Structures are given as structure tokens and as C-alpha cells.
C-alpha positions in Angstrom: 0.0 0.0 0.0 1.4 3.4 -1.0 1.8 5.9 1.8 0.8 9.6 1.3 1.4 12.5 3.7 -1.3 15.2 3.2 -0.7 18.8 4.2 -3.9 19.3 6.2 -4.4 23.1 6.5 -7.7 23.0 8.3 -9.5 24.0 5.1 -12.0 22.0 3.0 -9.8 21.4 0.0 -7.0 19.5 1.9 -9.7 17.7 4.0 -11.3 16.3 0.9 -7.9 15.5 -0.6 -7.2 13.3 2.5 -10.6 11.7 2.3 -10.3 10.9 -1.4 -6.9 9.4 -1.0 -8.1 7.2 1.8 -11.0 6.0 -0.4 -8.6 5.2 -3.2 -6.7 2.8 -0.9 -3.7 4.9 0.1 -2.3 4.8 3.7 -2.8 8.5 4.6 -1.1 10.6 7.3 -2.2 14.1 8.1 0.4 16.8 8.9 -0.4 20.4 9.8 2.4 22.9 9.2 2.9 25.6 11.8 4.8 28.4 10.0 4.4 31.4 12.2 4.6 32.4 15.9 4.1 36.1 15.9 0.4 36.7 16.6 1.0 40.5 17.0 0.7 41.0 13.2 -1.9 38.4 12.5 -5.6 39.4 12.5 -6.8 36.8 15.0 -10.4 36.7 13.7 -9.1 35.7 10.3 -7.7 32.2 10.0 -5.8 31.9 13.2 -3.4 28.9 13.0 -4.6 27.4 16.3 -8.2 27.1 15.0 -7.0 25.7 11.7 -4.8 23.2 13.5 -7.8 22.0 15.6 -10.0 21.7 12.5 -7.3 19.6 10.8 -7.1 17.4 13.9 -10.9 16.9 13.9 -10.8 16.0 10.2 -8.0 13.5 10.8 -10.0 11.9 13.7 -13.1 11.7 11.5 -11.1 10.0 8.7 -9.3 7.7 11.1 -5.8 8.8 10.0 -2.7 9.6 12.1 -2.2 13.3 12.6 0.6 15.6 13.9 1.7 19.2 13.8 5.1 20.1 12.5 6.7 23.4 13.4 8.4 24.9 10.3 8.5 28.5 11.6 12.3 28.6 11.7 12.6 27.5 8.0 9.6 29.8 7.1 11.3 32.8 8.6 14.7 32.1 6.9 13.3 31.2 3.5 10.2 33.3 3.2 9.9 36.1 5.7 13.6 37.3 5.4 13.3 37.1 1.6 10.1 39.2 1.8 11.9 41.9 3.8 14.9 41.9 1.4 12.6 42.2 -1.6 10.5 45.1 -0.2 13.7 46.9 0.9 14.9 46.8 -2.7 11.6 48.2 -4.0 10.4 44.9 -5.4 7.1 43.1 -4.5 7.6 39.4 -3.6 5.0 36.7 -3.9 5.4 34.6 -0.7 2.8 32.0 -1.7 4.8 30.9 -4.8 8.0 30.8 -2.6 6.2 29.0 0.2 5.2 26.2 -2.2 8.7 25.9 -3.7 10.6 26.2 -0.4 8.3 24.9 2.4 5.5 22.7 1.2 7.4 20.9 -1.6 10.8 21.0 -0.1 11.0 21.1 3.8 7.6 19.5 4.2 8.2 17.0 1.4 11.5 15.9 3.0 9.7 15.4 6.4 7.1 13.2 4.6 9.8 11.1 2.9 11.5 10.6 6.2 8.2 9.2 7.5 8.4 6.7 4.7 5.9 8.4 2.4 5.8 7.7 -1.3 4.0 11.0 -2.0 2.8 14.3 -0.5 -0.6 15.6 -1.3 -2.2 19.1 -1.0 -5.6 20.6 -1.7 -4.4 22.7 -4.7 -6.7 23.0 -7.7 -4.3 21.8 -10.3 -3.5 18.5 -12.0 -0.5 16.4 -12.9 0.2 13.7 -15.5 3.2 12.0 -17.0 4.3 11.9 -20.6 6.8 9.6 -22.3 9.3 11.6 -24.3 10.7 10.4 -27.7 13.9 9.3 -25.9 11.9 7.0 -23.7 12.2 9.0 -20.5 9.2 10.3 -18.6 8.3 14.0 -17.8 5.7 15.3 -15.5 3.2 17.9 -16.6 1.7 20.6 -14.3 -1.8 21.3 -15.6 -4.4 23.9 -14.7 -7.2 22.8 -12.4 -10.5 21.8 -13.9 -12.3 24.6 -12.0 -11.4 27.8 -14.0 -12.4 29.9 -11.0 -10.1 28.1 -8.6 -7.1 27.1 -10.8 -4.0 27.4 -8.6 -1.3 26.2 -11.0 0.2 29.7 -10.9 1.2 29.3 -7.3 3.1 26.1 -8.2 5.0 27.7 -11.1 8.4 27.1 -9.5 8.1 23.4 -8.9 10.7 21.1 -10.3 10.3 17.7 -12.0 11.7 16.1 -8.8 9.1 17.8 -6.7 6.2 16.9 -9.1 7.3 13.3 -9.1 6.4 13.0 -5.4 3.2 15.0 -5.5 -0.5 14.3 -5.8 -3.3 16.8 -6.3 -6.5 14.9 -5.5 -9.0 17.8 -6.0 -7.6 19.1 -9.3 -10.2 17.3 -11.4 -13.1 18.7 -9.3 -15.1 21.9 -9.1 -15.2 23.8 -5.8 -19.0 23.0 -5.2 -18.2 19.3 -5.8 -15.5 19.5 -3.2 -17.9 21.0 -0.7 -20.5 18.3 -1.5 -18.0 15.5 -0.9 -17.0 17.1 2.4 -20.7 17.3 3.5 -21.3 13.7 2.6 -18.2 12.6 4.5 -19.4 14.7 7.5 -16.2 16.8 7.6 -16.2 19.8 9.9 -14.6 22.0 7.2 -17.4 21.5 4.6 -18.8 25.0 4.9 -15.6 26.7 6.1 -14.7 30.0 4.4 -11.5 29.9 2.2 -8.6 31.6 3.9 -7.1 34.7 2.2 -3.8 35.0 4.0 -0.1 34.3 3.6 0.6 30.6 3.0 -0.4 28.7 6.2 -0.1 31.8 8.3 -3.4 33.6 7.9 -4.3 37.2 7.2 -1.4 39.4 8.1 -1.4 43.2 8.4 1.3 43.8 5.8 2.3 47.3 6.9 2.8 46.3 10.5 4.5 43.1 9.4 7.0 45.1 7.3 7.5 47.7 10.0 9.1 45.0 12.2 12.2 45.3 10.0 11.7 48.3 7.6 11.5 51.5 9.6 8.9 54.1 8.6 10.4 57.0 6.7 8.4 60.1 5.6 8.6 60.9 1.9 6.8 62.6 -0.9 3.9 61.4 -3.1 4.3 62.9 -6.6 1.5 62.9 -9.2 2.7 62.4 -12.7 0.6 63.7 -15.6 -0.5 61.3 -18.3 0.9 63.3 -21.2 4.7 62.9 -20.8 6.5 62.6 -24.1 8.0 59.2 -23.2 4.5 57.7 -23.1 3.8 58.4 -26.7 6.8 56.3 -28.0 6.4 53.0 -29.7 8.4 51.1 -32.3 6.9 50.6 -35.8 7.6 47.4 -37.7 8.4 45.4 -34.5 10.4 42.3 -35.3 11.3 41.0 -31.9 15.0 42.0 -32.1 16.8 42.2 -28.7 17.2 46.0 -29.0 13.5 46.3 -29.7 12.5 44.1 -26.8 14.8 46.0 -24.5 13.1 49.2 -25.6 9.7 47.9 -24.9 10.7 46.3 -21.6 12.3 49.5 -20.1 10.5 51.2 -17.3 9.9 55.0 -17.5 12.2 56.9 -15.2 10.5 59.7 -13.3 11.8 62.8 -11.6 9.9 64.9 -9.0 10.0 68.0 -11.3 7.9 66.1 -13.9 4.9 66.2 -11.6 3.6 67.8 -8.4 3.7 66.8 -4.8 0.3 65.8 -3.6 0.9 64.2 -0.3 3.3 62.3 2.1 3.8 58.6 2.8 5.7 56.7 5.5 8.0 54.6 3.3 8.3 53.9 -0.4 9.1 50.2 0.4 5.6 49.7 1.8 4.0 50.4 -1.6 3.7 48.4 -4.8 2.9 49.3 -8.4 -0.8 49.4 -9.2 -1.7 50.0 -5.5 -4.6 52.4 -4.9 -5.3 52.0 -1.2 -3.2 53.5 1.6 -2.2 56.7 -0.3 -4.7 58.9 1.7 -4.6 61.6 -1.0 -8.0 63.3 -1.9 -9.1 66.0 -4.2 -8.3 64.3 -7.6 -10.8 63.8 -10.4 -9.9 60.1 -10.6 -8.3 57.9 -7.9 -4.5 57.9 -7.7 -2.6 54.7 -8.5 1.0 54.0 -7.7 2.9 53.9 -11.1 6.4 53.6 -9.6 8.4 53.6 -6.3 11.8 55.0 -5.8 13.2 53.4 -2.6 16.6 55.2 -2.8 15.1 58.7 -2.8 11.9 57.5 -1.0 9.4 58.9 -3.5 6.2 57.4 -4.7 5.1 58.3 -8.2 1.3 58.2 -8.8 -1.1 58.8 -11.7 -4.8 59.4 -12.0 -7.1 56.6 -13.0 -6.7 52.9 -14.0 -5.8 53.9 -17.6 -2.8 56.1 -16.7 -0.1 55.2 -19.3 2.4 54.9 -16.5 0.7 51.7 -15.4 1.2 49.9 -18.8 4.0 48.0 -20.4 3.9 45.2 -23.0 7.3 43.5 -22.4 9.1 42.2 -19.3 12.5 40.6 -18.7 13.5 37.6 -16.6 17.2 37.1 -15.7 18.7 33.7 -16.3 19.3 33.3 -12.6 15.6 33.7 -11.9 14.3 31.7 -14.9 12.7 28.3 -14.2 11.4 25.6 -16.6 8.9 23.2 -15.1 9.5 21.3 -18.3 13.3 21.4 -18.9 12.8 19.5 -22.2 11.0 22.6 -23.6 13.5 25.2 -22.4 14.4 27.7 -25.1 17.9 27.9 -26.5 19.4 31.4 -27.0 17.9 33.2 -30.0 14.9 30.9 -30.0 11.3 32.0 -29.5 7.9 30.4 -28.5 4.3 31.4 -28.7 2.6 31.0 -25.3 -0.1 32.3 -23.1 1.1 33.9 -19.9 -0.1 35.6 -16.7 1.7 38.0 -14.3 -0.6 37.5 -11.3 -2.9 34.9 -9.9 -6.4 34.8 -11.4 -5.4 37.0 -14.3 -6.8 35.6 -17.6 -4.1 34.1 -19.7 -2.7 36.5 -22.2 -1.2 35.8 -25.6 2.6 36.4 -25.5 5.9 35.5 -27.2 8.9 34.3 -25.3 12.3 35.4 -26.7 15.4 33.8 -25.3 18.5 36.1 -25.4 21.9 36.0 -23.8 21.4 36.5 -20.1 17.7 36.0 -19.8 14.3 35.8 -21.5 11.8 38.5 -22.7 8.1 37.9 -22.4 6.4 40.1 -25.0 2.7 40.4 -24.6 0.3 40.9 -27.6 -1.5 43.6 -25.5 -0.1 46.0 -22.9 -0.3 44.8 -19.4 -1.2 46.8 -16.3 1.1 47.0 -13.3 3.9 44.7 -14.4 5.6 44.5 -11.0 9.3 43.7 -10.3 9.6 40.7 -7.9 6.4 39.1 -8.9 6.3 35.9 -11.0 5.3 35.6 -14.6 4.2 32.1 -15.6 3.7 30.8 -19.2 1.5 28.0 -20.5 1.0 25.8 -23.6 -2.7 25.1 -23.7 -3.5 24.3 -20.1 0.0 23.2 -19.2 2.3 25.5 -17.1 5.7 24.9 -18.6 7.8 27.7 -17.0 8.1 30.8 -14.9 10.4 33.5 -13.7 10.8 36.5 -11.5 10.1 39.8 -13.2 13.2 42.0 -13.3 
């Protein structure tokens, strides 16, 4: 009998994953990951870890499977929290959920499971996996979008490797969310009607400004509003052919200076803000709401523009350095000077967009057919062929 360790989060998806695996004849063990100790920055009414741990325990008892809690807070701090602080300090916006999957759930947690003699780990992610036989006779694992288009979570797994996928099962990936809840009800699981959590991976809802202020000190600076008619916004290259110099032109970010706009307010630290952000500026009196179009952490200035259509929010091309480029399917990795038509997204739940990948010396350009709003440094871009996620990278 194959042994599977399920990451029981205290939510309905992982509960049903454990239930389905047990019904399929696996020997199932439930493990709850405790990743965080500091309750001072966690909103206790929203997904407190203790309540989740108790729910996971009750589910395990209902299913008749062994259960234990593992404390991964040390590894989580070193690999995720410290990384987040470093990224925000540099003016980038990290995605802790993607990193948590790569570094915690499918690395530290996976290793614990293997030490327990498990053949696989399983989670409640809405995605699918299958295995192809390549022309040379070797096998390769494919990471596929979940069947539920409203819940597909493949983006969060965009950094997984072949080695990690080989040891992973996604039992709810073929189901729609209402079907998962129905299964939970029929199995009398306490989590059947539990609300989905909306916080950091296995931590809960965190007050991000307070969280960042633990390490990044508040520092007063100016909010500058940039008009929408700067000459640099009108530029575009005719007869685009995808040459490296053309791609570099389209990928470059506008550079702003305070004298190009007017000071409209003050903030408490440019490193607390991210491109595309609207809330938290506390500036009134404008015809349309202000959005962050750029942050300058060196000079501690936030540049803003009025309205969702401000040209400072849009760019069509982004760049990924080789050091931060990852192929889920290494057999499909592009050689230098090669290109590939794909569909891509720059954030979770964004509809897939038509794009072309161009591999150049030192990295890879993702050139979208249409301009994208709020391409944000530090976030992940993921690209797909049909419903298969084949690669990803950190936006430079």
C-alpha cells in the first residue's frame, strides 16, 4: 500500500484531498504545518493557526488517520519572511505564496514526509499532474491547470521542479469547488462550509504594513503625481520584429523625476507600496483615484497617476534574468535566439494573455500581444502551452 502525507491546512480542500486518497486505498497521514509564531501581526479573527490546527485534527480523527503538527517556523522565517523583507527593501514586490510552495510545502515538508516513509505528499491545490513519455523513452511530469477555472492554482506552483512533481499528488484538481464541498458534506467533515482563507501561505491574514515595519522602519517621503501626457509615453516602435534591442526598448520602465509632476501628499516609506496600488495613499481632491505607477526606494518617493488607464501603469514587455528563470518542463527550455508562442499571466487569477517568449543571452523576454497593467518587479510571470504550465520567472 502506497503511503501519502497530506498537508492538512484546516480547510475544506485539503480535508477532501485526504478523504479521497483514503477512499482510493492509500495509507494516509495528516500533517499540519505551523509556520508562524508572531500573533501581533496576525488578525486573530481571520484564519488563526490554532483554530486551523484544531479543525485539521478533527478532520483526521473523522477520517481515522494519524495526525501531527510540524513546526516549520524557523525555516519559514529564513526562506520566506527574510526574503520578503529583502525584496521590499529593494523596492520589489515578492510573492510569498509561490515561494512557500517551492521552499516549504514541496521542499522542507516533502523531506519530512519522505523521512516518514511516504511515497508522495498531497495538497488541496486546484491543479493536475500527469506524466508523458518523451521520444527518448524518459518520462516527464506535466503541471496542468485545475478543472475549475475559478479556482485554478497552477500559478502558485509555477516554481516546482520535476523532482518535486514526481512525489506530489493533487486529488481535488479534477473537481469543481462546489463538488469538493459536497464531498465534504457527505463525509461529515467539519470543514465542509468553512470559508476559504485569504492570507499568507499557512499563516493567515497578516497586516502587511505592521509586518513590514518589524524590519523596515517608517520614513516620511513625498507622493508625486505624474501627468498622463509625458512625451515618453507616446513612444512605440513601428515594424516590430522582436530583435533584442526592440525588446529591450519595450521592456524598459519609464524613469521619473519629481519635477515632472507635483507633490500631492506624504507617505511613511516607499518600500511599503507596490505598483498598481490604490489603497493607503490617503490623498484626496483628484478627479480620478490615484494609483502607484512607480516607487523609488533610494530617494523614498512614490510616483502616482490618476485613473486605471494612466499610461504609467502599462507596459507590453518584461524581462527575466537567467538566474531567476525556471522551466517546469526542462525539455521545452528555449535555446538562445529561439522564441515560442505561449499564453502567460503576471498574477494569480489573471486571464491568460497571448505572448511570445524570446530567449536572449542573459535571460528571457516575455512580449505580450497587448499591454499589461502594473507589471511588478519581484512578482512571478508564468507561461503555458494550452492548459500546461511549462515555466516561470521573477520579473526584473
